[in-house]
N, C-alpha and C positions, 0 to 999 in steps of 0.2 A: 458718656458723662465721666466715667472713672478716668479715662485717658486724659480728657481735657483738664480735669482737676489736678492730676499729677504733673501735667505740663505747667499749669499755673504755679504749683508749688516750686518746681525747679526754677522757673523764671524769676520768681520772687527771691529765692535764695541767691541766684546768680547776679541779678541786676541791681537789687536795692542797696547793697553796701556802697556802690559807687555813687548812687543818688544821695544817700544819707550823709556820707562823708562831706559832700559838697554843701550840705544844708546846715552844718554845725554852727553853733554860735558860742562865744566865750561865756564862761561862768563868772558870776560876781565874786568879789572878795569876801572872805569870812569876817564878820564883825566880831569884836571882842568887847565884853563887858567886864570891868574890874570891880568886883565887890569888895566890901571891907567888913571887918569884924566890929560889932557894936561895942562902943566904949562907954555908953551911958545906959540908962535903964531901958529894958526891952519894952516894945510898944504894947499898948492895950489894943486888942483887935476889936475895934468898934466902928470902922468905916470913917473915922475922923483922923486925919493925918496931922495931929497937933502934938504928938510925942516928940521929945527932944531928939531921939535917935534918928528921926527922919530928916534932920538937918545934916547928918553925916552922909558920906558917900556922894555919889553923883546920880543925877537924873539923866536918863538917856532917852532920846526921842528919834526923830527922823525915820519913823516907820514908812514903809512903802506898800502900795497896793499890790496884792496878788491877784485880786479880782475886784472889779471887772477888767481893769486895764493893768496888766502886769508891769510893775516898775514905776507907775505914775505916782504923783503926790497924793496922799490921802485927802479925803474931803474934810476930815477933822484930825487934829493932832493928838498923839498919845505919848505919854511919858512913863517910864518904868524906873524903879529903884529897887536894888536887891542888897540886903544885909544878912549877916548870919552871926550866930554865937555857938556855944558848945552843944546846943540841943536842937536848934531850929534854924530854918531859912525863913527870912521875912521878905515879903514882896509887896510893893505898893504901886498902884497905877493911878495916873491922872488921865481921865478920858474926856477930852474937851468936846463940847457939843452944846447945842441949845438945850438947856435943862428942861424946857417944857415939852420937847418932842422926843426925848430919849425914850426908847421902847423898854419899859420896865415891866415886862410880862413875867409874872411869877409862875413857877412850875416846881414839880417835885424833883428830887435829886436825879442827876444824870439826864435830864431832858433839856435839849437845846431850845431856848425860847428867848426872844427879844434880843437886846444888845448883850454882847458877851466879851470878856477879856480874860486872857489866861497866859500861863507860862508852862513850859515843858522842859524837864531836865533829862538829858541823856547822861545820867550820873556815872555810868561805866565808861562813857565816851567811846562806845564801840560801834556807834551808828546803827544800832539794831533795836534798841528798846528805849522809849521815852515815857517818863512818868509825868502826866499832865494834870494841872490844877486850874480850873476855870471858875469864874463867878459871872452870873448874869447881872444885869443892872439892878434887878430886883433882889439880889442877894442869894439866889439859889446856886448850889454847888453842882459842878460837873467835873468828875475825875475819870481818867481813862488811861489805858496803856496804848501807846502809839507804836506801830511797827511799820516796816517798809512795804510789805506785800499787801495788796488790796484783794478783797474777796470779790465774788461775782457781782456784788452790789456796789462795788467801787469804794468800799469802806475799809480803812486800814487802822481801825481803833476798836478797843473793847471797853465799854463803859461798865461792865460787870465788876471791875476792880473797884473796891471802895476803901481807900485808906482813911486814916483818922487825922484830920487837920481842921484848922479854923479859918474862916473867911467871912468878911462883912463888907458891905458896900454902903456908900453914903453919897450925899449930894454936895455939889459946890456950885457957885454962881454960874460957872461956865461949863457945866457938865456934871460928871459923876466920878467918884473915886472907888477903888477897891483895895482892900488890905487883907493880907494872908499871913498865916503862921503855919509852916510846913515842918513837922518834926523830922529830923534826920533819920529817926527810926523807921520812917515810912519809905525811905529811899535805899537804894543799894549802891555802894561805891567802894573803891579800892582803899587800901590802908597807906597809900603814899602820903608823905608829909606835905607835899605841895601837889595840888590836884588841878586838873582842867576838866570841866564838864562841858558836854554839848548843851546848848541852850536855844530855845525857840520861844518867842512871844508873839501873840496874835490878838487881834481885836476884830469883832464882827459888828458892823453897823447895819442893823436889820432893815431900816427904811431904804437904804441904798443897795442892799444885797452886796455889801462891800466887805472884803477881808483885807486888813492891813497887817503887815508883818515887820518885826524888828530886823530880822535877817531874812531877806527875801528868799523863799523857796520857789524855784521855777515850777510852773504848773506842768511842764513836760519833764518832770523829774523821774529818776530811776528808783526813787525811794526817798521819802521826805527827810529821814534822819541823816542822810548823807550831806544835807545842805544846811544843817543847823549852824548857828553861830557858836561862840565859845564863852564860857564863864570862867574867868581867872580870879585869882586872889584868895582862893580857898586854901588855908594852911592849917595843919595839925588838927584835922577833924577827928573827933573821938571815935574809938571803936564802940559804937553804940551797942548797949547790951540788948536792947529790943526783946524784952521779956513781956509778952502780952498773952492774955487769955480772956476768952469771952464765953462764959456759961450762958445757957439759955434754958428757959422753961416754956413749954407749949401745952396749954390746956385746950382740949377740943371736945365738942359734942356734935355728933352726927345724928340727924333725925330723918326718918323715912317711913314709908308705909309698912307696918308690921306684916310679917308673913305667918299666917296661922300654922302652928305645928313646928315651926323652925325655931329652935332655942337660940340660934345665933342672930335672929332677925326680929327682935321684939319692938323695933321702932326707934330705939335710942342706943347709941354707942358712945359713951363717954371715954375719954382717955387723957392721960397726962404723960408728957415726955420730957426728959432732961438730956442735955448734951453739952459738949464743950468744944470750942475751937481755940487754938492758941498758937503762939510762935515764939521761938527763941533765936536770937541772933548769935551767929558764930563769927566773931570779928565784925567787920563792917560790910562784907560783901557776900556772906552766906547766911541763909536763914533755914531753920528747921521749923516746919509747920506740923501741927498734929491735930487730930480730931477724934472725938469719941461720939458716936451716934449723931452724925451731922443731920440737920434738918433737910428733908427732901421736898418740903412743900414749895409751892409756887404761889406768888402773890396774884397773878392774873391767870385765869383759866386758859388752857390751850384752846386754839380755835377748833370748832367742830369740823369733822371731815369724815365722809364715808369712803373709805379706801377700797376700791375695787381692783387694785393691782396686787401683784404678788410680792411687793417690796416693802421694806420697813420704812417708817416715818422717822425722820431725824429730829431730835430735840436739843435745845441749847442747855449748857451747864449753868446752874444758878447757885450752887453751894459754894460758900466763901473758901473753904479749904481747897477745893479743886480749881478754883479760879486763880488763887495765888500762885504766881510763877508759871501760869499757863503758857505764856509766850516762850518760855524755855523748853517746855515739854512738847510743843507742837511738832508734828511730822505728818504732812499731808500732801497729796497731789490729786488733782481732779476732785472726785467726791469721796476719796478714800482717806481714812485717818488711821494711823497706827495705834493711837490712844484716844479712845472715846470714853471719857470718865463716867458718863452716865451708866456704863455697864456695871460699875461698882455700886452696889446697893440697889440694883434693879428689882423689879417684882419677881417673886419666885416663879419658876418655869413649869413645875409639875403640879397639876391639880388632880387629885384622885377621883376616879369615877366611882360613884356610889349608886346603889339601886334606889328605887322609889321608897320614901319613908326615912331615908337617911339624908343628913345635911352636912355641908362642908363650910367651914370658915377659913378663908385664906388670909395670910398676912399681906398688907399692902406693899411692903418693900422688904428687902433683905437688910438686916441690922448690921451696920459696920461696927465691929468690936473695937477697932482702932485703926488709925492710919497715920503714917509719918511721911513727910516729904522734905527733902533737902534740895534747895535751889540756890544758885549763885554763880559768880564768875570771878576768876582769878585776875591778877594784874596783867598777866600776859595774854588775856583774851580767850581763855578756856572757860566756857560755860558748862555747868553741870546741873543735871536734874535727876533725882532719884525718888521714886514713889514706892511705898510699901503699904499694903492694906490687907486686912483680914476681915472677912465677913462670916458671921455665925451661921450655923445650920438653922433653917427656918422650918416650922412645923405647921401643917394644915390640921385643924381640929375637925374631927368627924363625930357626929352624934347619930347613934343608931339605937334602936330599942334595947335598953339594958346594957349597952356596951359602947361607952364613949371612949375615944382613943385619939392619939396624935400620930401623924405620919410625916416623915421628912419631905418637904416640898422644895427645898433648896439645900444643897450640901455645903459644908464648911469649905470655903474657897479662899485661896491666897492669890493676891495680885502683886506683881512687881514690874516696875518700868524704870529704865535708865536711859538718859539722853545726854549726849555730849556734843559740843560744837566748838570749833576753833577758828578764830579770825586771824588771818595772816595777810601780809602784803598790804598794810594800811587799809584793811577792811575791803579790799578788792577781791579777796578770795575767802570763801567760807567752806569748811569741811566738817562734816558731822556724822553721827550715827545714833541709832536707838535700838534697844533690845527690850522686849517684853516677855514675861513668863507668867502663865496662869496654871494653877494646880487645884483640882477639885478632889475632895475626899469622898470618893464614891464607895459607900459600904452597902448599898442596896441595889438589888438586881433591877428593880423598876426604874432606877435612874441611869441605867446603862446607855440610854439614848444621848446622854451628855458626853462630851469629850473629856478624857482624863486630864490632859495637859495640853498647853498650847504655847509654842515659842514663835514669836514674830519679831522681825527686826528690819532695819534699813540703813542705808548709807546715802548721804546727800552731799552734793558739791555744786557750788556756784562761783563763777568767776566773771568779773567785769573787765571790760577793755575800753581804752580810750576815754578816760574821765567818766566811766560808768555809762557810756553811750550804748555799748554793745554788751551782750551777756551770753554765757553758756550755763545752762542749768541742767543738772543730771541727778536723778534719784533712782535708787534700786531698793527693793524690799523682798522679803521672803517669809514663808510661814512653814511650820512643821507642827502638825496636830496629831496627837496620839490618843487612842481610845479603843473601845470595844468595836467589834465588827459592826454592831448595830449603829453606833454613833458615827462611824466613818461612812457607812452606807448612806445614812441620812444626810450627811454633809454632801456627798456626791449627788444626791437627788434633790437638794433644796433649790430654791428659785434662782439663786445667783449663778448656778452652773448647770443643772439638769443633765447630768451625765447619761441618763437613761434615754435621751432622744434617739430614736431609731435611725434617723438619717444624718447622724453626726459620726462618721466612721472614726474620727480621731478620739472619740470619747467612749468609755465603757465603764459600767458599774462593776466594781470588784467587791463582791459581798464578803470576801475573806480578808480584805485589807484591814489593818489596824493602825494605819498611818496615812495621812494626806499631806502633801507638800506642794508648794507652788511659789512662783515669783511674780514680780511686777516692777514697773519702773517707767521712767520718762526721760527723754532727752530733748531739750529745747534750745534753740539759738535764735538770736534776734536783736533788734534795736528797740530799746525801751524808753529812750529819752533824747533830748537835745535836738531841737528842730521840729518841723511839722510832721514828718513822716515817721511811722512806726511799722515794724513788721515782726512776725514770729513764725517760725516753722518748727515742727516738732513731731516726735514719734512717742506714743504711749502704749504700754501693754500691760495686761493682767492675764496671767496664765490660768488655765481651767482649775488648777488645784490650789490657787492662792485663797487663803481663808483668814481674814482679819477680825471676824466678828466676835471672838471671845473677849478681846479687850479693845478692839478698834471698831471701825465702821467701814463697810464695804458693800455697795449695792449690787455689783455684778462682777463676773469673771469671764474668762475665755474671750478676750477682746484685744485686738490690735487697732490702734487709732493713729492715723497720720493726717496732718493738715497744716494749714498756714493761715495767717491773718495779715492784712495790709490796711493800715489806717492813716488818716490825715486829721490833724487837730489844729484848730485856730483858737488861740487863747486871748487874742486882743480884739476889742470891739471893731466891727467892720460892717458898715451898712446898718441893717436892721438887727444884726446879731451882736450880742455881747461876747459869745463864744459858741463854738460848735465843734463836733467831732463826727467823723464818718469812718466806718470800719467795714471791710469786706473780709469774709472768712469762708473757708472751705474745709471740710473734714471727710475722711474716708474711713470705713470700718471693715475689718476682717475678723474672722475667728482663727484659732490656732490650727484648724484643719485647712487653712488657706481659702476658705469660702468667703467670697465677697458679700458683705452684709448690706451696706448702704452708703450713700453719699449725701452730704448736706452742703448747701451754699447759702450764705446769709449776708444781708446788707443791713447795717444798723446805723442809725444817726441820732445824735442828741444835740438839741439846740436851745440856747438861752437867748431871749430877745431883749431888746433895749427896754421894753416895758416890764422886764423881770419876770415874764412868763417863761415856762419851760415846756418843751415838746420833745417827746421821744418816739421813735418809730423803728420797727424791726420787721424785716421781710425775709422769709426763709423758704427755700425750696428743698424738699427731701425726695430723692428718687425712690424707685421701687426698692423694697428692702426684704431681706430674708430674716424673719422674726423668729428667734429661738425660744421665746418665752410665751407667746400667745396661747399655746395649748398646754401650758403649765406642766411640762415634762414630756409632752408628745413631740412629734416631729417638728422641726423648723419648717415654716411655710412662708411663701412669698405674699407680701401685702402691697397694696397700692401705695404709690407715692402721694405726696401732699404739698399743698401751698398754704403757708400760714403767714399771718401778719398781726402785729399788735401796735397800738398807738396809745400814747398817754399825754395828757395836757394838764398843766397845773398853773393856776394864776399866781400873782404876786403874794408870797407867803407873809410879807410884812403887813398886809392889809388886815382889817378887822375881820373880814370874811374871806376865806380862801376856798376855791372850788377846784376839785380834781376830777377829771373824766378819763375813763379808759375804755378801750374796745379791743378785743382779741377775736380772731377768727381762724379757722382751719378748714380746708376743703380737700377731701381725698379725691384721687383721680377716678374713683368709681362713680363720682357724682352723687353719692348717697350719704356717705359718712361726712359729717361736718360738725363744727362747734362754733358757737357765737356767744361771747360773753361781754356784758356791759357792766361797768362799775362806776360809782360816783362817791366822792367824799366831800364833806363840807366841814371846814374847821372855823368855828365861830368863837372869836375872843370876846365874850360878853363883857368882861372887865379884865383888868390886868391880872386878876386872881382866879377868874372863873372861865373855863373853856368847855364848849360842847362840840363833839365831833360825831355826827351821824354818818354811817357808811351803808351803802346798798349795792348789792351785786345780783345779777341775774345771768344764769348760764343755761343755754339750751344746746343739748348734745344729741346727735344721732350717730351711733356706731353700728355699722352693719355687721361687725365681726366681734361681738362681745362674748367672751368665753362664759359657758355655763357648766358648772361641775356636774358630771353624770358618770359615775363609775361603771355602770352597765355598758354604756356606749364605748367608754374608753377601753374596756376589756376586749371589745370587738374591733378595736383599732379605729373606731369612729369617735369623733369628738364633737360635742354639741356646742353650737353658737347660735346667737340670735341677734336680731336688729333691736338695739336698745335705744329707745327715745327717752331722754332724761332731761328733767328740768331741776335747777338748783336755785333756791332763793337764799341769800345771805344778808342779814341785817345786823349791824353792830352799832351800838351807841356807847360812846365814852364821854364821861364828864369828869372834870378835874377842878377841884377848888383848893387853893393854897391859902390857908389862913396866915401862915408865916412860912419862910423857906424850910423850917424844920417840922411843920405840922401841916400835913396835906390829907385831903380826902379824894378818893377816886372811886368811880363806878364804871363797871364794864358789864354790858348786857348784849347777848347775841343769840337771837333765834335763827335756826338753820333748818331748812326744809328741802328735801329732795325726793322726787317721784320718778320711778322708772317703769316703763312698759315695754315688754318684749313681743316681737312678732317676727315673721319671716325666718323661721328656724331652719338651720342648715347643719350639715355634718361633713366631716372630712371626706373628700372624694379621691384626691390625688395630690399628695404632699409634694411630689417631685415636679409638678407642673410649674413652670416659671411664669405662667400667665395667672395673675392673682384672681381673675374672674373664673378660672376653671379649677381652683384648688378645692372649693367647697361645693356641695350639692344642696340647693335650696329645696325644701319640701313644698310641694304644691298644696293648695287648700284641701284637696280631697285626700291627701296623705296625712293630714293633721286633724285629729278630732279632740274635742274638749268636753269633758264631763266633770261637773263640780269644780274642783280645783286641780284637776289632773289633765295633762296633755298625753295623747298617745300618738307616736310616730309609727307609721306603717307604710313603707314604700313598696311592699309586695315582693321584695327581693331579700332584704335582711330581716332578722327577727324584729317583731314589734317591741317598742320600748315605751314605758310610761315614765313621766317625770312631773313633779309639782310645778305649778305656775310660778315662775321666778319674779313676777312683778313685785314692786315694793313701794311703800311710802316710809320714809325715815324722817323723823323730826327730833330736834334737840334744842334746848334752851340752856345756855350757860351764862351765869352772871355772878359777879361778886362785887362787894363793897369793901374797900380797904381804907382804914385810917392809920396813918403812919406818923409817929411822933419821935423824933430824935431828941429825947429829953435831956441828954447830956452828950458831950462829944463821944462819938463811937457807940453809943448805947441807944437802942430803939425799942419802942413798944408798937406792936401791930395789933389792931382789932380787925377781924375779917369775918364777913358773912358771905358764904358761897351758897348759891341756889341753882340747882340743876334739875332739868326734866328731860326725859328721853322716852320716845314711843316709836313704834313701827307697826306696820300692817303688811300682810302679804297680799295686798291689792293695790291698785293705783287709782287715786282720785286726784286729779291735777288742779282742783280748785284751791287756790291759795288760802281763802278765808276758812274753808273746811279744815285744812291742815293746821292752821293756827289755832282754831277752836279745839281741835283734838289734842294739840300739844299742851294747851293750858288746862285741859281737863285731866291730864295725866298727873298722878301723884308726884310730888317733888321730893328731892333730897336736899336737906339743908345742913351746912356745916358752920358752926359758930366757934371761933377760936380766938385766943389771945396768946400772943407770943411776946415774951419779955427777955431781952438779953442785956448784959452789962459788961462793958469793956474795962478791963484792968490793964495797967501798964506799970511795970516796975523799973 
């Protein structure tokens, strides 16, 4: 299999350029809009275009379909007008349609719903960052930052950016109108006297699933911003001062069941918090952001999950300070990130162990004493981002008889990050770099498990060829970690590297080392646009010593990945299809010792039908693999290959009721290990203001090789595993009611139940055997006895070992109710009620009704909070 995949990669690289050059098609001309400066009174933003200024300038139309039929005339006409003055951009739209069937679905901010119209400014005109402002037909705002690179979900925008601007919609006899006022202070631009911006405008007609665009962006593009139109006529724009600050107050009360004898758990924890976010403009193209004690709260609870793996869960950033300029600070490849800002202000890592009768109160998060960030771009295409943050030492409070005291749970820590990128050759070439530095003030011996300092950095280079049809993408990164022998030893032994593996001769734990260093990178070449065919071939690597997790995010190390993809896309309606895409991929994995780990081959297809239904399918074959993490630091062992598939079907989203169905399955070659998951979602638009979305999922898993921690067996070189039969029920109910676009109510409730039962216990027999069926020895029924809650393994050869029954029932209910009111521009009040319940048992009862009853018999934790912020601009 390995040989055939390598041959496929070579043929792909050798033959496809000839095919794709022949398939090229010409690009359309760039449209230009000429704006004018307002000579009369500025408009009142009320969704009625009766102000005198709207008679100035020109209306521009002639939008074209991007979907379903690229380049076709739209089903309805759209017109746009853009004006400006010394403080704002003003944008008006006329969206022609039957006023009685326009989809005016109301939603909270940043939620795509119903008919939409919007504009995007590439105000640096660097083809890399677009600032987008949209309005739904019901008047709800959607603002986002658009970039060229799509993530694994096919999304190339970030709606977490929330600028301060005004927008209203209204009705006209032949459709609807939208009116916007966008302060120049919310944009970034150069200080040239005469400027040209990139400009993109689009309209979404929901009933037709149709997107119309003012300057058509090909659907087979290499990056949307490369194909923007241009906005001319901007002269003598001011160097906007951009002095903004937004203080906030958060009052919170947490209630829970009191714990007798624990002075820190009397059943009620009130608190009040103050903080400040702000920004100061330096010229028109650089901004300094600052924050003091930023809010770490989340509006919607994270989904429940029982993580049985050895790897960390990734969470998105939500804090405004860290979101601002995020596009400039990004440096990532695969699942690795050089800067993962959630590290700053994380929960303290040290919890003191205390004897019975003593109690500990831990702080929820590390307090950020202050943080500064400078981001912007020069006229010559040099973008710069600098982040500096200092977090305070945090203390755990310990209560013991007659001796209450505090102990440091997180040291004083300094974080620094710098990012630079340069556009050259008319944005066909991009060169950049990043450097991060972390320093911890370690003054206590018990904190020596933490590294003292960490330096990480990287270089990136991307070059486009032949009208951005082909590309070369290269990234390289490195890390240098210093600390005590204890901290460096722990890093060598953690789950991302496991240097202690006995059958990995290229790795060795050095208990005397005070430094860990490593490298990583990727090289990809391919064809990303222009025509039906796509291909990519690449090589990625992460050395055993690379460590990014002090300031970044890195799930694994010691890996070399090589592979290729070949895809075909059809973006014009054909037969029963509106569009479809088919992609074939293959990937091979090795470690740095030259050991061949695994191969994967996948076939993926996405189809949109004429009735506006969507269908997605993915089939994947993974061969036998050498798993270096199954035994959590034990030897790498061979595992069975697998065949997996998943299918997803969604009905027309414009209908009052939308149904989504999904099915995933995986079957291992042992014929025992398997997974089947079913999920369904219903989105019911009860009214234009009220939506109900129930979701249900059921997952049944059999894993014949589930790791069970048992230090006694591991000391003997035997590792305990069992056959885990697991069921997972997930139910989620979301309800949303929009009283106005600025006043919304949301409810989220999600009970989660999982049950696991172990049997067929086995231990490591021969780690070197390449036949997965002979790696482990399964204990027979007469070698396993069970008394009370304890198993005893006795094979008559090795010493007998006892271990507790690992069966489990885990139940959790998370819910919250959020009222959000933007009572004035940029200023918001939140009222939140969060209700959580968690329970578990060291037994298995697979009855769903039993588990639900037990869940709601569990005492609850409630959090009631009110958050008030106020936006000032000078």
